[in-house]
VMD Tcl script that builds the backbone (N, CA, C; Angstrom):
set m [mol new atoms 255]
animate dup $m
set s [atomselect $m all]
$s set {name element resname resid chain x y z} {
  {N N MET 1 A 33.309 24.754 348.035}
  {CA C MET 1 A 33.074 25.329 346.735}
  {C C MET 1 A 31.578 25.520 346.516}
  {N N PRO 2 A 31.199 26.660 345.959}
  {CA C PRO 2 A 29.773 26.876 345.696}
  {C C PRO 2 A 29.273 25.963 344.579}
  {N N LYS 3 A 27.991 25.693 344.614}
  {CA C LYS 3 A 27.389 24.862 343.575}
  {C C LYS 3 A 27.300 25.647 342.267}
  {N N ILE 4 A 27.331 24.912 341.164}
  {CA C ILE 4 A 27.200 25.524 339.846}
  {C C ILE 4 A 25.856 26.236 339.740}
  {N N SER 5 A 24.799 25.637 340.310}
  {CA C SER 5 A 23.460 26.222 340.200}
  {C C SER 5 A 23.345 27.574 340.897}
  {N N ASP 6 A 24.261 27.870 341.817}
  {CA C ASP 6 A 24.248 29.169 342.499}
  {C C ASP 6 A 25.007 30.242 341.718}
  {N N SER 7 A 25.626 29.852 340.628}
  {CA C SER 7 A 26.387 30.788 339.803}
  {C C SER 7 A 25.443 31.682 339.007}
  {N N SER 8 A 25.893 32.900 338.760}
  {CA C SER 8 A 25.137 33.811 337.907}
  {C C SER 8 A 25.665 33.715 336.486}
  {N N ILE 9 A 24.757 33.869 335.545}
  {CA C ILE 9 A 25.173 33.867 334.147}
  {C C ILE 9 A 24.703 35.164 333.487}
  {N N PRO 10 A 25.505 35.690 332.582}
  {CA C PRO 10 A 25.107 36.926 331.901}
  {C C PRO 10 A 24.166 36.629 330.734}
  {N N LEU 11 A 23.082 37.351 330.676}
  {CA C LEU 11 A 22.153 37.282 329.553}
  {C C LEU 11 A 21.898 38.719 329.097}
  {N N THR 12 A 21.369 38.870 327.907}
  {CA C THR 12 A 21.037 40.190 327.385}
  {C C THR 12 A 19.543 40.236 327.101}
  {N N CYS 13 A 18.910 41.331 327.456}
  {CA C CYS 13 A 17.489 41.505 327.182}
  {C C CYS 13 A 17.252 41.349 325.676}
  {N N PRO 14 A 16.217 40.578 325.304}
  {CA C PRO 14 A 15.953 40.351 323.883}
  {C C PRO 14 A 15.340 41.552 323.159}
  {N N ASN 15 A 14.899 42.563 323.894}
  {CA C ASN 15 A 14.290 43.744 323.291}
  {C C ASN 15 A 15.383 44.603 322.650}
  {N N PRO 16 A 15.337 44.793 321.318}
  {CA C PRO 16 A 16.396 45.563 320.642}
  {C C PRO 16 A 16.503 47.012 321.126}
  {N N LYS 17 A 15.436 47.539 321.723}
  {CA C LYS 17 A 15.471 48.913 322.233}
  {C C LYS 17 A 16.054 48.985 323.642}
  {N N CYS 18 A 16.195 47.841 324.291}
  {CA C CYS 18 A 16.687 47.821 325.677}
  {C C CYS 18 A 18.106 47.258 325.747}
  {N N LYS 19 A 18.259 45.978 325.425}
  {CA C LYS 19 A 19.561 45.291 325.429}
  {C C LYS 19 A 20.285 45.335 326.779}
  {N N ARG 20 A 19.543 45.459 327.858}
  {CA C ARG 20 A 20.141 45.514 329.189}
  {C C ARG 20 A 20.813 44.188 329.531}
  {N N ASP 21 A 21.936 44.255 330.233}
  {CA C ASP 21 A 22.610 43.053 330.723}
  {C C ASP 21 A 21.815 42.517 331.908}
  {N N LEU 22 A 21.466 41.245 331.841}
  {CA C LEU 22 A 20.704 40.590 332.901}
  {C C LEU 22 A 21.581 39.531 333.549}
  {N N LYS 23 A 21.744 39.598 334.849}
  {CA C LYS 23 A 22.499 38.566 335.564}
  {C C LYS 23 A 21.510 37.789 336.412}
  {N N THR 24 A 21.444 36.492 336.165}
  {CA C THR 24 A 20.484 35.643 336.845}
  {C C THR 24 A 21.160 34.367 337.278}
  {N N GLU 25 A 20.788 33.872 338.452}
  {CA C GLU 25 A 21.337 32.597 338.923}
  {C C GLU 25 A 20.752 31.462 338.095}
  {N N ILE 26 A 21.577 30.475 337.834}
  {CA C ILE 26 A 21.154 29.329 337.042}
  {C C ILE 26 A 19.962 28.636 337.706}
  {N N SER 27 A 19.975 28.548 339.032}
  {CA C SER 27 A 18.875 27.880 339.734}
  {C C SER 27 A 17.545 28.593 339.501}
  {N N GLU 28 A 17.565 29.922 339.411}
  {CA C GLU 28 A 16.339 30.677 339.139}
  {C C GLU 28 A 15.827 30.404 337.728}
  {N N ILE 29 A 16.734 30.328 336.783}
  {CA C ILE 29 A 16.340 30.051 335.395}
  {C C ILE 29 A 15.685 28.677 335.307}
  {N N ILE 30 A 16.260 27.696 335.971}
  {CA C ILE 30 A 15.724 26.341 335.920}
  {C C ILE 30 A 14.350 26.269 336.591}
  {N N SER 31 A 14.191 26.908 337.724}
  {CA C SER 31 A 12.920 26.807 338.443}
  {C C SER 31 A 11.807 27.621 337.783}
  {N N ARG 32 A 12.139 28.780 337.239}
  {CA C ARG 32 A 11.107 29.643 336.651}
  {C C ARG 32 A 10.926 29.439 335.147}
  {N N ARG 33 A 11.963 28.923 334.492}
  {CA C ARG 33 A 11.976 28.722 333.041}
  {C C ARG 33 A 11.819 30.021 332.260}
  {N N ARG 34 A 12.076 31.119 332.938}
  {CA C ARG 34 A 12.006 32.411 332.261}
  {C C ARG 34 A 12.829 33.440 333.024}
  {N N VAL 35 A 13.253 34.454 332.281}
  {CA C VAL 35 A 13.989 35.573 332.867}
  {C C VAL 35 A 13.307 36.843 332.373}
  {N N ARG 36 A 12.993 37.733 333.292}
  {CA C ARG 36 A 12.323 38.982 332.940}
  {C C ARG 36 A 13.277 40.156 333.138}
  {N N CYS 37 A 13.276 41.059 332.163}
  {CA C CYS 37 A 14.077 42.277 332.258}
  {C C CYS 37 A 13.380 43.249 333.209}
  {N N ASN 38 A 14.114 43.734 334.190}
  {CA C ASN 38 A 13.546 44.674 335.152}
  {C C ASN 38 A 13.298 46.050 334.542}
  {N N ARG 39 A 13.993 46.360 333.471}
  {CA C ARG 39 A 13.849 47.676 332.859}
  {C C ARG 39 A 12.614 47.759 331.957}
  {N N CYS 40 A 12.500 46.828 330.984}
  {CA C CYS 40 A 11.421 46.945 329.993}
  {C C CYS 40 A 10.329 45.888 330.133}
  {N N GLY 41 A 10.563 44.850 330.934}
  {CA C GLY 41 A 9.570 43.802 331.141}
  {C C GLY 41 A 9.598 42.674 330.133}
  {N N SER 42 A 10.474 42.734 329.141}
  {CA C SER 42 A 10.582 41.647 328.165}
  {C C SER 42 A 11.039 40.368 328.865}
  {N N GLU 43 A 10.681 39.224 328.269}
  {CA C GLU 43 A 11.032 37.950 328.869}
  {C C GLU 43 A 11.799 37.061 327.904}
  {N N ILE 44 A 12.651 36.247 328.500}
  {CA C ILE 44 A 13.273 35.136 327.798}
  {C C ILE 44 A 12.611 33.900 328.388}
  {N N VAL 45 A 11.906 33.139 327.555}
  {CA C VAL 45 A 11.213 31.936 328.007}
  {C C VAL 45 A 11.951 30.729 327.437}
  {N N LEU 46 A 12.333 29.813 328.318}
  {CA C LEU 46 A 13.113 28.645 327.916}
  {C C LEU 46 A 12.233 27.412 327.749}
  {N N SER 47 A 12.520 26.638 326.738}
  {CA C SER 47 A 11.787 25.394 326.490}
  {C C SER 47 A 12.263 24.306 327.450}
  {N N SER 48 A 11.500 23.243 327.526}
  {CA C SER 48 A 11.884 22.097 328.365}
  {C C SER 48 A 13.203 21.501 327.905}
  {N N SER 49 A 13.423 21.467 326.594}
  {CA C SER 49 A 14.681 20.899 326.088}
  {C C SER 49 A 15.870 21.780 326.462}
  {N N ALA 50 A 15.675 23.099 326.491}
  {CA C ALA 50 A 16.757 24.000 326.909}
  {C C ALA 50 A 17.085 23.789 328.383}
  {N N ILE 51 A 16.059 23.621 329.202}
  {CA C ILE 51 A 16.266 23.366 330.633}
  {C C ILE 51 A 16.992 22.038 330.820}
  {N N SER 52 A 16.607 21.035 330.054}
  {CA C SER 52 A 17.263 19.729 330.120}
  {C C SER 52 A 18.737 19.840 329.746}
  {N N THR 53 A 19.037 20.613 328.722}
  {CA C THR 53 A 20.423 20.828 328.297}
  {C C THR 53 A 21.224 21.517 329.392}
  {N N ILE 54 A 20.619 22.507 330.041}
  {CA C ILE 54 A 21.288 23.214 331.138}
  {C C ILE 54 A 21.572 22.254 332.285}
  {N N ARG 55 A 20.585 21.444 332.650}
  {CA C ARG 55 A 20.773 20.479 333.747}
  {C C ARG 55 A 21.878 19.484 333.424}
  {N N SER 56 A 21.912 19.006 332.197}
  {CA C SER 56 A 22.935 18.050 331.778}
  {C C SER 56 A 24.324 18.689 331.848}
  {N N ALA 57 A 24.440 19.909 331.356}
  {CA C ALA 57 A 25.726 20.615 331.398}
  {C C ALA 57 A 26.165 20.855 332.842}
  {N N MET 58 A 25.216 21.201 333.720}
  {CA C MET 58 A 25.549 21.418 335.130}
  {C C MET 58 A 26.066 20.136 335.764}
  {N N SER 59 A 25.444 19.016 335.433}
  {CA C SER 59 A 25.873 17.730 335.967}
  {C C SER 59 A 27.306 17.406 335.534}
  {N N GLU 60 A 27.592 17.645 334.265}
  {CA C GLU 60 A 28.946 17.405 333.755}
  {C C GLU 60 A 29.957 18.326 334.428}
  {N N MET 61 A 29.563 19.573 334.646}
  {CA C MET 61 A 30.471 20.520 335.312}
  {C C MET 61 A 30.735 20.120 336.758}
  {N N GLU 62 A 29.704 19.641 337.467}
  {CA C GLU 62 A 29.878 19.200 338.858}
  {C C GLU 62 A 30.835 18.007 338.918}
  {N N LYS 63 A 30.703 17.074 337.965}
  {CA C LYS 63 A 31.612 15.924 337.920}
  {C C LYS 63 A 33.040 16.381 337.657}
  {N N ALA 64 A 33.200 17.312 336.718}
  {CA C ALA 64 A 34.534 17.826 336.403}
  {C C ALA 64 A 35.125 18.560 337.605}
  {N N LYS 65 A 34.281 19.292 338.313}
  {CA C LYS 65 A 34.737 20.006 339.502}
  {C C LYS 65 A 35.223 19.020 340.563}
  {N N GLY 66 A 34.519 17.902 340.704}
  {CA C GLY 66 A 34.932 16.863 341.648}
  {C C GLY 66 A 36.266 16.245 341.256}
  {N N LYS 67 A 36.454 15.978 339.965}
  {CA C LYS 67 A 37.718 15.423 339.478}
  {C C LYS 67 A 38.864 16.400 339.715}
  {N N LEU 68 A 38.611 17.678 339.479}
  {CA C LEU 68 A 39.644 18.690 339.709}
  {C C LEU 68 A 40.014 18.754 341.186}
  {N N SER 69 A 39.013 18.699 342.032}
  {CA C SER 69 A 39.261 18.718 343.481}
  {C C SER 69 A 40.111 17.530 343.902}
  {N N ASN 70 A 39.787 16.345 343.378}
  {CA C ASN 70 A 40.567 15.148 343.696}
  {C C ASN 70 A 41.997 15.265 343.193}
  {N N ALA 71 A 42.174 15.801 341.988}
  {CA C ALA 71 A 43.516 15.965 341.427}
  {C C ALA 71 A 44.339 16.930 342.271}
  {N N ILE 72 A 43.721 18.001 342.729}
  {CA C ILE 72 A 44.439 18.971 343.575}
  {C C ILE 72 A 44.816 18.331 344.900}
  {N N SER 73 A 43.925 17.540 345.474}
  {CA C SER 73 A 44.228 16.847 346.734}
  {C C SER 73 A 45.415 15.904 346.573}
  {N N LYS 74 A 45.442 15.140 345.467}
  {CA C LYS 74 A 46.565 14.240 345.208}
  {C C LYS 74 A 47.858 15.022 345.014}
  {N N LEU 75 A 47.753 16.118 344.289}
  {CA C LEU 75 A 48.924 16.966 344.062}
  {C C LEU 75 A 49.493 17.459 345.389}
  {N N MET 76 A 48.628 17.924 346.260}
  {CA C MET 76 A 49.081 18.459 347.542}
  {C C MET 76 A 49.634 17.357 348.456}
  {N N SER 77 A 49.075 16.154 348.362}
  {CA C SER 77 A 49.573 15.083 349.240}
  {C C SER 77 A 50.955 14.596 348.798}
  {N N ASN 78 A 51.327 14.821 347.532}
  {CA C ASN 78 A 52.631 14.401 347.028}
  {C C ASN 78 A 53.634 15.551 346.921}
  {N N ALA 79 A 53.210 16.745 347.273}
  {CA C ALA 79 A 54.086 17.920 347.117}
  {C C ALA 79 A 55.101 17.997 348.266}
  {N N GLN 80 A 56.203 18.618 347.949}
  {CA C GLN 80 A 57.209 18.893 348.975}
  {C C GLN 80 A 57.043 20.356 349.379}
  {N N PHE 81 A 57.109 20.591 350.672}
  {CA C PHE 81 A 56.923 21.941 351.168}
  {C C PHE 81 A 58.203 22.440 351.814}
  {N N ASN 82 A 58.551 23.662 351.540}
  {CA C ASN 82 A 59.658 24.333 352.201}
  {C C ASN 82 A 59.069 25.495 352.972}
  {N N ILE 83 A 58.967 25.312 354.271}
  {CA C ILE 83 A 58.354 26.331 355.109}
  {C C ILE 83 A 59.464 27.165 355.728}
  {N N LYS 84 A 59.384 28.457 355.505}
  {CA C LYS 84 A 60.372 29.388 356.071}
  {C C LYS 84 A 59.849 29.911 357.390}
  {N N THR 85 A 60.745 29.917 358.357}
  {CA C THR 85 A 60.365 30.424 359.677}
  {C C THR 85 A 61.077 31.706 360.003}
}
mol reanalyze $m
mol bondsrecalc $m
mol representation Tube
mol addrep $m
């Protein structure tokens, strides 16, 4: 499974004259703390607290993803299979 940080998230350019859809990987947002619109050059600049919130949410999502994976493994180990030949 890919990491949450490799996921892209949709953002919208803050410039009311542009409003372009911006797709950026979460890891890029965290490392750069900003997203720049390729069309008009406007930026979204994130505060340290916003980055902290993103990191915390990613951690919770990774834990939930692990729990889901474990639940699926248990489900499959207890399932009955009917294989047609």
